[in-house]
N, C-alpha and C positions, 0 to 999 in steps of 0.2 A: 644426436639422440640415439640411445640404445633401445631397440625394440626386442622384447623377449616374448616367447610363447611357452606357457607352462600348462601342464595338466595337473589339476589339483583343486584344493579348497582355498578360495580367496581369503577366507577369514584367518588363514595361517601365514599370510604374506607380510613380512616386515618391510614396510615401505612408507613413504610420506602419507599417501592417501590411497584408500581403496574406494571403488565406486560400488554403490548399492543400486541394484535394479529394483527401485522402490515402486510402490503404487501411489496414487495421488493423495491418499490420506496420510502417508508417512508413518502409519501405525503398525508396520510389520505385515508379513504375509507368508507366502510359501517360498520355495526355492532359495535363491541367493538372499533375498530380503529376510526371510525367516532365519536363515543361518547367521546372518550378521546380527540380528537382534538377539538371538539365543546366545551366541558365543560372545557378543560384546557386552551383554548384561543390560540392566535397567537404565544406565546412564544415557545410552543412545536413544531409547524410547522417550525418556524425559526431555531430552533436547528436541526430539521430533515433535513432541506435544507442544513445547514452547513455540516452535516455528509454526505449527499448524494453527495454534491459538492466535498468533500474530498475523499470519498472512493467509490462512485457510488452506493449507496443504501445498502441493507442488503440481504444476501443470506439466503435461507431456512435453518432453524436450528440454525442460527447465531443470535447475539444480539447486540444492541447498547443502549446507555443510554442518556436520555435528562433530562432537568429540568421538573418540574411538572406543570408549569404555575399556573393556579388558582385552581388546584386540591388539596385536603387535604393531599396528600402523599408528600414525599420529592423528589422522582425521578420517572421517567417512563422508564422502560426497554422495548424496542421494540424488538419483535422476529417474525420471519416469519415462520409460520407453513406450513407443506406440504399440497399440494392439493392431496386428496386421489385418485380420479378416480378409477382405478382398484386395488389399494392397492399394497401390496408387503412389504417385510421385511424392505426395505429401508425407507418406509414411517414411520414405527414405530420408526426406528432409528432416523430419522430426527425430529420426534415429541419429542422423548426422549431428543435429543440435545437442543430443545427449553427450556426445563425445566432445564437441567444440566447447560447450558450456562447462563441462567438467574440467577441461584443460584451462579454460579462462579462470575459473574459480580457484583451481590449484595454484596457478601462477599469481593470482591476486593475494593469495595467502602466503606467498613467498616459499612455496613448496616446489620441489623439482621432480618428484617421481610419483607414478600413479599406476594402479592395477585396475583393469577393467574386467568384469565378467562378460559373458555373451548376452548383451542386453536384448531383451524382447524375444529371445529364441525359445523360451520355455512355454509357459501357458499363454503368452501373447502371440505365439505362432508365427513369428517373423521367420521367413525362410532362412535357414542357417547360412547358406552360401552368400545370399544377398546381404545378410547382416554382417558377415565377416568382411565382404568386399567394402561395404560402407565404412565399417570401423577402421580397417587397415588404410584405405584411401584417405579417410579423414585425418588420421594420425600422420600419414606420410606427407600430407599437405602442410603439416606444421613442423616438419623435420629441420627447418632452418632456424627455428626458435631456439636460441642458445640457452635460454632459461629452463627449457624442458630437457631433462637429462635421461630419464628412464620411463618407458611405457611398457607395461606387462599386460598381455592378454592372458587371462587365467581361464582355461577351459575345464569345465567340470566333467564333461563327457568325452568319450573317445571320438565321436563324430565331429564335434566342433574342433577338437585338437587336430584331427586330420585335415579338416578344411582350412584352418588357419595356417598350418605348416605348408600345405599345398600352395595356397595363394602367395605366401611369402617367398617360397622357392620359385614360383613362376615369375614373380616380380624381380627377384635377384637374377634369374636366368635371362630376363629381357633387358637387363641393364649392362 
């Protein structure tokens, strides 16, 4: 598996699937969610409405998949990250589930490459370093899956970009 860290806009990534840090309603919001809905066009929202009408939204740590609309990827996997507040082990487990369930859905769709935003680190206030460690360790735990070819962590801000690069370098140095 090839792991990459990029600084930029996840809606510009040409890859099999990008992950949307969605809210439970699946109807769009701010941050990554708003950008994906804006740049992807109405097709993504229409797909989300169909899913919501069928199952009532998406729970924290769970995932759903839609078309990509006008985005350069093939699919959008929507996951709901945990709101951190006072923390707790369950918040880390829920965040880990966002990554694990996204990969599981990706592979079930016979796709091999995925790009993740920094899930829950915006308005959901998950500590950025803890979120990055959770994300990287979760993905590294899947590195022997031969069907998963490329994982990209797309950092929108400089702070997350620095954190991800620092953690990856520390892991490389320790091996």
